LOVEXPA-941398 format. One record per residue (C-alpha): residue number from 1; residue in three letters; x, y, z. Coordinates in Angstrom, 2 decimals, padded with zeros to 5 digits. Layout:
<nodes>
<node seq="NUM" type="ala" x="X" y="Y" z="Z"/>
...
</nodes>
This chain:
<nodes>
<node seq="1" type="unk" x="-017.14" y="009.41" z="-018.00"/>
<node seq="2" type="unk" x="-013.71" y="008.67" z="-016.46"/>
<node seq="3" type="unk" x="-013.50" y="008.48" z="-012.67"/>
<node seq="4" type="unk" x="-011.14" y="011.09" z="-011.26"/>
<node seq="5" type="unk" x="-008.19" y="010.02" z="-009.13"/>
<node seq="6" type="unk" x="-007.95" y="011.31" z="-005.56"/>
<node seq="7" type="unk" x="-005.29" y="013.80" z="-006.70"/>
<node seq="8" type="unk" x="-007.52" y="015.10" z="-009.51"/>
<node seq="9" type="unk" x="-010.52" y="015.38" z="-007.17"/>
<node seq="10" type="unk" x="-008.55" y="017.47" z="-004.69"/>
<node seq="11" type="unk" x="-007.22" y="019.77" z="-007.40"/>
<node seq="12" type="unk" x="-010.73" y="020.14" z="-008.86"/>
<node seq="13" type="unk" x="-012.13" y="021.04" z="-005.43"/>
<node seq="14" type="unk" x="-009.45" y="023.66" z="-004.79"/>
<node seq="15" type="unk" x="-009.89" y="025.14" z="-008.28"/>
<node seq="16" type="unk" x="-013.67" y="025.36" z="-007.75"/>
<node seq="17" type="unk" x="-013.08" y="027.52" z="-004.67"/>
<node seq="18" type="unk" x="-010.43" y="029.75" z="-006.25"/>
<node seq="19" type="unk" x="-011.34" y="033.41" z="-006.11"/>
<node seq="20" type="unk" x="-013.52" y="033.13" z="-003.01"/>
<node seq="21" type="unk" x="-012.50" y="035.69" z="-000.36"/>
<node seq="22" type="unk" x="-014.37" y="035.37" z="002.94"/>
<node seq="23" type="unk" x="-012.73" y="036.99" z="005.95"/>
<node seq="24" type="unk" x="-012.14" y="033.77" z="007.87"/>
<node seq="25" type="unk" x="-013.13" y="030.11" z="008.16"/>
<node seq="26" type="unk" x="-013.10" y="027.17" z="005.74"/>
<node seq="27" type="unk" x="-014.99" y="026.80" z="002.48"/>
<node seq="28" type="unk" x="-015.14" y="023.19" z="001.28"/>
<node seq="29" type="unk" x="-016.73" y="020.89" z="-001.29"/>
<node seq="30" type="unk" x="-017.23" y="017.12" z="-001.25"/>
<node seq="31" type="unk" x="-014.71" y="014.90" z="-003.03"/>
<node seq="32" type="unk" x="-016.92" y="012.94" z="-005.43"/>
<node seq="33" type="unk" x="-016.32" y="009.20" z="-005.31"/>
<node seq="34" type="unk" x="-013.95" y="009.22" z="-002.31"/>
<node seq="35" type="unk" x="-016.79" y="009.14" z="000.23"/>
<node seq="36" type="unk" x="-018.76" y="011.60" z="002.37"/>
<node seq="37" type="unk" x="-016.07" y="012.00" z="005.02"/>
<node seq="38" type="unk" x="-013.65" y="013.79" z="002.63"/>
<node seq="39" type="unk" x="-013.84" y="017.43" z="001.55"/>
<node seq="40" type="unk" x="-011.36" y="019.65" z="-000.25"/>
<node seq="41" type="unk" x="-011.34" y="023.24" z="000.87"/>
<node seq="42" type="unk" x="-009.59" y="026.54" z="001.38"/>
<node seq="43" type="unk" x="-008.87" y="028.10" z="004.79"/>
<node seq="44" type="unk" x="-009.14" y="031.88" z="005.12"/>
<node seq="45" type="unk" x="-007.79" y="034.48" z="005.59"/>
<node seq="46" type="unk" x="-004.50" y="032.82" z="004.48"/>
<node seq="47" type="unk" x="-006.19" y="031.14" z="001.45"/>
<node seq="48" type="unk" x="-004.39" y="027.84" z="002.13"/>
<node seq="49" type="unk" x="-005.56" y="024.60" z="000.55"/>
<node seq="50" type="unk" x="-006.91" y="022.04" z="003.03"/>
<node seq="51" type="unk" x="-008.11" y="018.48" z="003.22"/>
<node seq="52" type="unk" x="-010.98" y="018.07" z="005.69"/>
<node seq="53" type="unk" x="-011.73" y="014.54" z="006.95"/>
<node seq="54" type="unk" x="-014.70" y="013.72" z="009.16"/>
<node seq="55" type="unk" x="-014.71" y="011.10" z="011.91"/>
<node seq="56" type="unk" x="-017.63" y="010.00" z="014.07"/>
<node seq="57" type="unk" x="-015.70" y="010.28" z="017.34"/>
<node seq="58" type="unk" x="-016.67" y="012.28" z="020.41"/>
<node seq="59" type="unk" x="-013.15" y="013.12" z="021.54"/>
<node seq="60" type="unk" x="-010.47" y="014.36" z="019.16"/>
<node seq="61" type="unk" x="-006.75" y="013.90" z="019.87"/>
<node seq="62" type="unk" x="-005.17" y="016.74" z="021.90"/>
<node seq="63" type="unk" x="-003.04" y="019.18" z="019.95"/>
<node seq="64" type="unk" x="000.16" y="017.71" z="021.43"/>
<node seq="65" type="unk" x="-000.58" y="014.37" z="019.69"/>
<node seq="66" type="unk" x="-001.13" y="015.87" z="016.24"/>
<node seq="67" type="unk" x="001.68" y="015.84" z="013.63"/>
<node seq="68" type="unk" x="003.09" y="019.26" z="012.90"/>
<node seq="69" type="unk" x="005.55" y="021.09" z="010.70"/>
<node seq="70" type="unk" x="007.40" y="020.30" z="007.47"/>
<node seq="71" type="unk" x="005.10" y="022.01" z="004.98"/>
<node seq="72" type="unk" x="001.74" y="021.42" z="006.63"/>
<node seq="73" type="unk" x="-000.16" y="021.53" z="009.90"/>
<node seq="74" type="unk" x="-002.95" y="019.42" z="011.35"/>
<node seq="75" type="unk" x="-005.89" y="020.95" z="013.22"/>
<node seq="76" type="unk" x="-009.08" y="019.76" z="014.87"/>
<node seq="77" type="unk" x="-011.92" y="021.92" z="013.57"/>
<node seq="78" type="unk" x="-015.47" y="022.43" z="014.82"/>
<node seq="79" type="unk" x="-016.23" y="025.53" z="012.78"/>
<node seq="80" type="unk" x="-016.64" y="023.64" z="009.51"/>
<node seq="81" type="unk" x="-017.48" y="020.03" z="010.40"/>
<node seq="82" type="unk" x="-018.06" y="017.42" z="007.73"/>
<node seq="83" type="unk" x="-021.82" y="016.76" z="007.48"/>
<node seq="84" type="unk" x="-022.74" y="013.57" z="009.32"/>
<node seq="85" type="unk" x="-019.51" y="013.42" z="011.36"/>
<node seq="86" type="unk" x="-018.86" y="014.74" z="014.85"/>
<node seq="87" type="unk" x="-015.22" y="015.79" z="014.41"/>
<node seq="88" type="unk" x="-013.28" y="017.24" z="011.51"/>
<node seq="89" type="unk" x="-009.53" y="016.85" z="011.11"/>
<node seq="90" type="unk" x="-008.05" y="019.53" z="008.88"/>
<node seq="91" type="unk" x="-004.78" y="019.11" z="007.00"/>
<node seq="92" type="unk" x="-003.57" y="022.60" z="006.02"/>
<node seq="93" type="unk" x="-000.92" y="023.39" z="003.41"/>
<node seq="94" type="unk" x="001.98" y="025.62" z="004.43"/>
<node seq="95" type="unk" x="004.66" y="024.54" z="001.92"/>
<node seq="96" type="unk" x="004.87" y="023.05" z="-001.57"/>
<node seq="97" type="unk" x="001.47" y="022.54" z="-003.23"/>
<node seq="98" type="unk" x="002.78" y="019.69" z="-005.41"/>
<node seq="99" type="unk" x="003.94" y="017.70" z="-002.38"/>
<node seq="100" type="unk" x="000.88" y="018.62" z="-000.32"/>
<node seq="101" type="unk" x="-001.57" y="017.28" z="-002.92"/>
<node seq="102" type="unk" x="000.36" y="013.99" z="-003.02"/>
<node seq="103" type="unk" x="000.22" y="013.66" z="000.77"/>
<node seq="104" type="unk" x="-003.47" y="014.63" z="000.95"/>
<node seq="105" type="unk" x="-004.41" y="012.19" z="-001.82"/>
<node seq="106" type="unk" x="-002.44" y="009.44" z="-000.09"/>
<node seq="107" type="unk" x="-004.39" y="010.06" z="003.13"/>
<node seq="108" type="unk" x="-007.69" y="009.86" z="001.22"/>
<node seq="109" type="unk" x="-006.66" y="006.63" z="-000.51"/>
<node seq="110" type="unk" x="-005.48" y="005.02" z="002.75"/>
<node seq="111" type="unk" x="-008.59" y="005.85" z="004.80"/>
<node seq="112" type="unk" x="-011.16" y="005.23" z="002.05"/>
<node seq="113" type="unk" x="-009.47" y="002.00" z="000.94"/>
<node seq="114" type="unk" x="-009.38" y="000.37" z="004.38"/>
<node seq="115" type="unk" x="-011.65" y="-002.50" z="005.25"/>
<node seq="116" type="unk" x="-014.44" y="-001.55" z="007.71"/>
<node seq="117" type="unk" x="-012.86" y="-000.47" z="010.97"/>
<node seq="118" type="unk" x="-013.85" y="001.64" z="013.94"/>
<node seq="119" type="unk" x="-013.83" y="005.41" z="013.55"/>
<node seq="120" type="unk" x="-011.08" y="005.69" z="016.16"/>
<node seq="121" type="unk" x="-008.96" y="003.19" z="014.19"/>
<node seq="122" type="unk" x="-009.43" y="005.15" z="010.96"/>
<node seq="123" type="unk" x="-008.45" y="008.36" z="012.72"/>
<node seq="124" type="unk" x="-005.28" y="006.67" z="014.00"/>
<node seq="125" type="unk" x="-004.55" y="005.43" z="010.47"/>
<node seq="126" type="unk" x="-004.85" y="008.95" z="009.08"/>
<node seq="127" type="unk" x="-002.46" y="010.37" z="011.68"/>
<node seq="128" type="unk" x="000.02" y="007.52" z="011.10"/>
<node seq="129" type="unk" x="-000.06" y="008.19" z="007.35"/>
<node seq="130" type="unk" x="000.62" y="011.88" z="007.94"/>
<node seq="131" type="unk" x="003.54" y="011.03" z="010.23"/>
<node seq="132" type="unk" x="005.04" y="008.84" z="007.47"/>
<node seq="133" type="unk" x="004.99" y="011.86" z="005.16"/>
<node seq="134" type="unk" x="006.40" y="013.99" z="007.96"/>
<node seq="135" type="unk" x="009.33" y="011.55" z="008.29"/>
<node seq="136" type="unk" x="009.82" y="011.69" z="004.51"/>
<node seq="137" type="unk" x="009.91" y="015.50" z="004.50"/>
<node seq="138" type="unk" x="012.36" y="015.49" z="007.43"/>
<node seq="139" type="unk" x="014.88" y="013.21" z="005.72"/>
<node seq="140" type="unk" x="017.97" y="014.91" z="004.22"/>
<node seq="141" type="unk" x="017.51" y="015.08" z="000.47"/>
<node seq="142" type="unk" x="020.16" y="013.70" z="-001.90"/>
<node seq="143" type="unk" x="020.15" y="013.26" z="-005.66"/>
<node seq="144" type="unk" x="019.89" y="009.49" z="-005.53"/>
<node seq="145" type="unk" x="019.46" y="006.52" z="-003.22"/>
<node seq="146" type="unk" x="022.47" y="004.93" z="-001.57"/>
<node seq="147" type="unk" x="023.73" y="001.62" z="-002.99"/>
<node seq="148" type="unk" x="022.04" y="-000.29" z="-000.17"/>
<node seq="149" type="unk" x="018.74" y="001.58" z="-000.68"/>
<node seq="150" type="unk" x="018.90" y="001.04" z="-004.45"/>
<node seq="151" type="unk" x="019.35" y="-002.72" z="-004.04"/>
<node seq="152" type="unk" x="016.54" y="-002.84" z="-001.47"/>
<node seq="153" type="unk" x="014.10" y="-000.94" z="-003.69"/>
<node seq="154" type="unk" x="015.08" y="-003.01" z="-006.74"/>
<node seq="155" type="unk" x="014.29" y="-006.17" z="-004.75"/>
<node seq="156" type="unk" x="010.89" y="-004.89" z="-003.56"/>
<node seq="157" type="unk" x="009.92" y="-003.83" z="-007.08"/>
<node seq="158" type="unk" x="011.14" y="-007.17" z="-008.47"/>
<node seq="159" type="unk" x="008.93" y="-008.97" z="-005.96"/>
<node seq="160" type="unk" x="006.00" y="-006.75" z="-006.97"/>
<node seq="161" type="unk" x="006.53" y="-007.42" z="-010.68"/>
<node seq="162" type="unk" x="007.02" y="-011.17" z="-010.20"/>
<node seq="163" type="unk" x="003.81" y="-011.27" z="-008.14"/>
<node seq="164" type="unk" x="001.84" y="-009.46" z="-010.85"/>
<node seq="165" type="unk" x="003.15" y="-011.99" z="-013.38"/>
<node seq="166" type="unk" x="002.08" y="-014.80" z="-011.03"/>
<node seq="167" type="unk" x="-001.52" y="-013.54" z="-010.99"/>
<node seq="168" type="unk" x="-001.68" y="-011.02" z="-008.14"/>
<node seq="169" type="unk" x="-004.42" y="-008.38" z="-008.42"/>
<node seq="170" type="unk" x="-002.64" y="-005.09" z="-009.15"/>
<node seq="171" type="unk" x="-004.74" y="-002.80" z="-006.97"/>
<node seq="172" type="unk" x="-004.53" y="-005.12" z="-003.95"/>
<node seq="173" type="unk" x="-000.80" y="-005.69" z="-004.28"/>
<node seq="174" type="unk" x="000.22" y="-002.06" z="-004.85"/>
<node seq="175" type="unk" x="-001.98" y="-000.88" z="-001.96"/>
<node seq="176" type="unk" x="-000.32" y="-003.51" z="000.25"/>
<node seq="177" type="unk" x="003.16" y="-002.12" z="-000.49"/>
<node seq="178" type="unk" x="003.57" y="-000.14" z="002.73"/>
<node seq="179" type="unk" x="007.31" y="-000.37" z="003.36"/>
<node seq="180" type="unk" x="007.97" y="003.14" z="001.99"/>
<node seq="181" type="unk" x="005.22" y="004.47" z="004.30"/>
<node seq="182" type="unk" x="006.82" y="003.06" z="007.44"/>
<node seq="183" type="unk" x="005.12" y="-000.35" z="007.61"/>
<node seq="184" type="unk" x="006.77" y="-002.99" z="009.80"/>
<node seq="185" type="unk" x="006.94" y="-005.28" z="006.75"/>
<node seq="186" type="unk" x="007.31" y="-004.21" z="003.12"/>
<node seq="187" type="unk" x="003.94" y="-005.69" z="002.09"/>
<node seq="188" type="unk" x="001.04" y="-006.01" z="004.55"/>
<node seq="189" type="unk" x="-002.56" y="-007.14" z="004.67"/>
<node seq="190" type="unk" x="-004.67" y="-007.69" z="007.77"/>
<node seq="191" type="unk" x="-003.48" y="-011.29" z="008.10"/>
<node seq="192" type="unk" x="-000.02" y="-011.57" z="006.48"/>
<node seq="193" type="unk" x="003.12" y="-009.47" z="006.28"/>
<node seq="194" type="unk" x="005.81" y="-010.09" z="003.66"/>
<node seq="195" type="unk" x="009.27" y="-008.69" z="004.33"/>
<node seq="196" type="unk" x="011.55" y="-008.51" z="001.27"/>
<node seq="197" type="unk" x="015.31" y="-008.84" z="001.74"/>
<node seq="198" type="unk" x="017.70" y="-008.42" z="-001.18"/>
<node seq="199" type="unk" x="021.42" y="-008.97" z="-001.69"/>
<node seq="200" type="unk" x="024.03" y="-008.94" z="-004.45"/>
<node seq="201" type="unk" x="026.52" y="-010.80" z="-002.25"/>
<node seq="202" type="unk" x="028.08" y="-013.91" z="-003.76"/>
<node seq="203" type="unk" x="028.99" y="-015.20" z="-000.31"/>
<node seq="204" type="unk" x="026.07" y="-015.78" z="002.01"/>
<node seq="205" type="unk" x="022.87" y="-013.76" z="002.20"/>
<node seq="206" type="unk" x="023.34" y="-011.03" z="004.84"/>
<node seq="207" type="unk" x="020.04" y="-009.42" z="005.85"/>
<node seq="208" type="unk" x="019.58" y="-006.54" z="008.25"/>
<node seq="209" type="unk" x="016.58" y="-006.75" z="010.61"/>
<node seq="210" type="unk" x="015.70" y="-003.24" z="011.74"/>
<node seq="211" type="unk" x="013.73" y="-003.94" z="014.92"/>
<node seq="212" type="unk" x="012.38" y="-006.55" z="017.32"/>
<node seq="213" type="unk" x="008.95" y="-006.01" z="015.78"/>
<node seq="214" type="unk" x="009.84" y="-006.54" z="012.10"/>
<node seq="215" type="unk" x="009.58" y="-010.35" z="012.13"/>
<node seq="216" type="unk" x="007.19" y="-010.66" z="015.07"/>
<node seq="217" type="unk" x="003.76" y="-012.20" z="014.48"/>
<node seq="218" type="unk" x="002.53" y="-011.17" z="017.92"/>
<node seq="219" type="unk" x="-000.14" y="-008.88" z="016.42"/>
<node seq="220" type="unk" x="-001.76" y="-011.90" z="014.76"/>
<node seq="221" type="unk" x="-000.22" y="-011.25" z="011.34"/>
<node seq="222" type="unk" x="001.72" y="-014.22" z="009.93"/>
<node seq="223" type="unk" x="005.15" y="-013.25" z="008.57"/>
<node seq="224" type="unk" x="006.79" y="-014.43" z="005.36"/>
<node seq="225" type="unk" x="010.29" y="-013.41" z="004.25"/>
<node seq="226" type="unk" x="011.09" y="-013.14" z="000.54"/>
<node seq="227" type="unk" x="014.83" y="-013.54" z="-000.05"/>
<node seq="228" type="unk" x="015.73" y="-011.94" z="-003.41"/>
<node seq="229" type="unk" x="019.21" y="-012.73" z="-004.74"/>
<node seq="230" type="unk" x="020.30" y="-010.18" z="-007.32"/>
<node seq="231" type="unk" x="023.28" y="-010.20" z="-009.65"/>
<node seq="232" type="unk" x="024.96" y="-007.23" z="-011.29"/>
<node seq="233" type="unk" x="025.24" y="-008.08" z="-014.99"/>
<node seq="234" type="unk" x="025.09" y="-006.31" z="-018.33"/>
<node seq="235" type="unk" x="021.97" y="-008.21" z="-019.40"/>
<node seq="236" type="unk" x="020.08" y="-006.90" z="-016.37"/>
<node seq="237" type="unk" x="018.16" y="-003.65" z="-016.08"/>
<node seq="238" type="unk" x="018.61" y="-000.40" z="-014.24"/>
<node seq="239" type="unk" x="016.29" y="000.72" z="-011.45"/>
<node seq="240" type="unk" x="014.63" y="003.33" z="-013.73"/>
<node seq="241" type="unk" x="014.01" y="000.66" z="-016.40"/>
<node seq="242" type="unk" x="012.32" y="-001.54" z="-013.79"/>
<node seq="243" type="unk" x="010.20" y="001.42" z="-012.65"/>
<node seq="244" type="unk" x="009.13" y="002.17" z="-016.25"/>
<node seq="245" type="unk" x="008.16" y="-001.48" z="-016.81"/>
<node seq="246" type="unk" x="006.05" y="-001.56" z="-013.64"/>
<node seq="247" type="unk" x="004.36" y="001.75" z="-014.47"/>
<node seq="248" type="unk" x="003.50" y="000.40" z="-017.93"/>
<node seq="249" type="unk" x="001.88" y="-002.66" z="-016.38"/>
<node seq="250" type="unk" x="-000.55" y="-000.56" z="-014.31"/>
<node seq="251" type="unk" x="-000.92" y="002.41" z="-016.67"/>
<node seq="252" type="unk" x="-004.52" y="001.37" z="-017.43"/>
<node seq="253" type="unk" x="-005.36" y="001.81" z="-013.72"/>
<node seq="254" type="unk" x="-004.81" y="005.55" z="-013.02"/>
<node seq="255" type="unk" x="-005.45" y="005.38" z="-009.28"/>
<node seq="256" type="unk" x="-003.02" y="002.45" z="-008.88"/>
<node seq="257" type="unk" x="-000.40" y="004.22" z="-010.99"/>
<node seq="258" type="unk" x="-000.75" y="007.25" z="-008.71"/>
<node seq="259" type="unk" x="-000.38" y="005.06" z="-005.62"/>
<node seq="260" type="unk" x="002.73" y="003.42" z="-007.11"/>
<node seq="261" type="unk" x="004.31" y="006.79" z="-007.92"/>
<node seq="262" type="unk" x="003.52" y="008.02" z="-004.41"/>
<node seq="263" type="unk" x="005.18" y="004.99" z="-002.81"/>
<node seq="264" type="unk" x="008.25" y="005.46" z="-005.02"/>
<node seq="265" type="unk" x="008.48" y="009.08" z="-003.89"/>
<node seq="266" type="unk" x="008.29" y="008.03" z="-000.23"/>
<node seq="267" type="unk" x="010.96" y="005.39" z="-000.90"/>
<node seq="268" type="unk" x="013.29" y="008.21" z="-001.97"/>
<node seq="269" type="unk" x="013.17" y="007.55" z="-005.73"/>
<node seq="270" type="unk" x="013.27" y="010.88" z="-007.57"/>
<node seq="271" type="unk" x="012.44" y="010.67" z="-011.33"/>
<node seq="272" type="unk" x="014.77" y="013.58" z="-012.10"/>
<node seq="273" type="unk" x="017.71" y="011.48" z="-010.84"/>
<node seq="274" type="unk" x="017.11" y="008.61" z="-013.28"/>
<node seq="275" type="unk" x="020.35" y="009.21" z="-015.19"/>
<node seq="276" type="unk" x="022.35" y="008.57" z="-012.01"/>
<node seq="277" type="unk" x="021.24" y="004.93" z="-011.81"/>
<node seq="278" type="unk" x="023.53" y="003.01" z="-014.17"/>
<node seq="279" type="unk" x="023.90" y="-000.27" z="-012.27"/>
<node seq="280" type="unk" x="022.23" y="-003.15" z="-014.15"/>
<node seq="281" type="unk" x="020.75" y="-005.85" z="-011.92"/>
<node seq="282" type="unk" x="018.94" y="-009.13" z="-012.54"/>
<node seq="283" type="unk" x="016.87" y="-011.30" z="-010.20"/>
<node seq="284" type="unk" x="018.43" y="-014.76" z="-010.23"/>
<node seq="285" type="unk" x="016.69" y="-016.40" z="-007.26"/>
<node seq="286" type="unk" x="013.66" y="-015.84" z="-005.03"/>
<node seq="287" type="unk" x="013.04" y="-017.95" z="-001.94"/>
<node seq="288" type="unk" x="010.06" y="-017.32" z="000.36"/>
<node seq="289" type="unk" x="010.54" y="-018.46" z="003.93"/>
<node seq="290" type="unk" x="007.96" y="-018.98" z="006.66"/>
<node seq="291" type="unk" x="008.90" y="-017.05" z="009.80"/>
<node seq="292" type="unk" x="007.68" y="-019.62" z="012.31"/>
<node seq="293" type="unk" x="008.83" y="-020.70" z="015.79"/>
<node seq="294" type="unk" x="011.84" y="-022.46" z="014.30"/>
<node seq="295" type="unk" x="013.02" y="-019.43" z="012.32"/>
<node seq="296" type="unk" x="016.18" y="-017.88" z="013.86"/>
<node seq="297" type="unk" x="015.23" y="-014.35" z="014.85"/>
<node seq="298" type="unk" x="014.90" y="-011.95" z="017.77"/>
<node seq="299" type="unk" x="011.34" y="-010.74" z="018.27"/>
<node seq="300" type="unk" x="009.56" y="-008.58" z="020.82"/>
<node seq="301" type="unk" x="007.33" y="-011.42" z="022.05"/>
<node seq="302" type="unk" x="010.27" y="-013.63" z="023.07"/>
<node seq="303" type="unk" x="012.97" y="-011.31" z="024.44"/>
<node seq="304" type="unk" x="013.07" y="-010.06" z="028.05"/>
<node seq="305" type="unk" x="011.23" y="-006.77" z="028.64"/>
<node seq="306" type="unk" x="014.48" y="-005.13" z="029.68"/>
<node seq="307" type="unk" x="015.69" y="-005.30" z="026.05"/>
<node seq="308" type="unk" x="014.05" y="-002.19" z="024.65"/>
<node seq="309" type="unk" x="015.28" y="-002.39" z="021.04"/>
<node seq="310" type="unk" x="017.67" y="-004.25" z="018.77"/>
<node seq="311" type="unk" x="018.92" y="-004.39" z="015.20"/>
<node seq="312" type="unk" x="020.74" y="-007.48" z="013.98"/>
<node seq="313" type="unk" x="021.82" y="-009.43" z="010.91"/>
<node seq="314" type="unk" x="020.72" y="-012.87" z="009.71"/>
<node seq="315" type="unk" x="022.52" y="-014.91" z="007.05"/>
<node seq="316" type="unk" x="019.55" y="-016.30" z="005.15"/>
<node seq="317" type="unk" x="021.78" y="-018.76" z="003.31"/>
<node seq="318" type="unk" x="022.23" y="-020.59" z="006.61"/>
<node seq="319" type="unk" x="018.47" y="-020.72" z="007.32"/>
<node seq="320" type="unk" x="016.96" y="-024.10" z="006.51"/>
<node seq="321" type="unk" x="013.42" y="-023.13" z="007.43"/>
<node seq="322" type="unk" x="010.11" y="-023.98" z="005.82"/>
<node seq="323" type="unk" x="009.70" y="-022.52" z="002.34"/>
<node seq="324" type="unk" x="006.49" y="-021.39" z="000.66"/>
<node seq="325" type="unk" x="005.81" y="-021.32" z="-003.07"/>
<node seq="326" type="unk" x="005.14" y="-017.96" z="-004.68"/>
<node seq="327" type="unk" x="001.59" y="-018.99" z="-005.57"/>
<node seq="328" type="unk" x="000.88" y="-020.14" z="-002.02"/>
<node seq="329" type="unk" x="002.33" y="-016.94" z="-000.57"/>
<node seq="330" type="unk" x="000.08" y="-014.79" z="-002.77"/>
<node seq="331" type="unk" x="-002.96" y="-016.91" z="-001.91"/>
<node seq="332" type="unk" x="-002.29" y="-016.58" z="001.81"/>
<node seq="333" type="unk" x="-001.57" y="-012.89" z="001.33"/>
<node seq="334" type="unk" x="-005.05" y="-012.48" z="-000.16"/>
<node seq="335" type="unk" x="-004.01" y="-010.77" z="-003.40"/>
<node seq="336" type="unk" x="-004.46" y="-013.63" z="-005.90"/>
<node seq="337" type="unk" x="-007.02" y="-013.64" z="-008.68"/>
<node seq="338" type="unk" x="-010.27" y="-015.28" z="-007.41"/>
</nodes>
């Protein structure tokens, strides 16, 4: 029997409760393989779909610290707690069901897929994931990505595909792609962050650094920077062609395919806009640099406290820092085949 994806489990739970009409409260059912802390339900009297997540914490965040608006709301609930957990956090649909199920399934995947952490940490992770979706829903919608965004996404997907070809484990690598969800680096594990920078410039390698934290290893996570030089040429491929190739490579892993599609959505890639992407690009060079003490960058841990924030540009062509092979980077990143 096939294992349901998180999206399918949520839809099955909501369908199982369809037609119920209590006056108020939450009816919920467990989400199969996802773990005992997750339940899909319906909140009455409005009959709104909900995701209920249990946490073994005594004190829940105050209402002022909970994300709100943009098609959903977040509530702390005591009336229908998850069995075995002291506090229930309820994500309630107010807008599009299609988008809500994607967000709810993403929350389930993030919390259930994390290595053992404290309950308070997992609760913080859930709220951070919801805020990433909130930021996505807040962004002005356009038919397609800007040129700069298209090149950036093409570079990240090229790094992902090259890493799969080099032996990376698909589920580990795709789950580590957190850039679209607001991660400080594009790919992150507990010990290493990999930031991908891409350019089509023939002169130099200009790279925008978005914050003092982006290349900072202060949190104990080593930082690598993957410089992807792209070239616009007829023998290359369009962004949609690259997406199709990647989806084909993980099509036998339904949960990973769902995670990939979700990350693409958060990155601003809309499948219905595929025909608008006609630029053909090819990856002609990849260089992975170690962001160590000799690497030229501005980071939070080394600038005066009076400097609150900064964005700046580095020309990576002028950086003669230590380089790391692709195989070594994947091994350090913890996503290589055992």
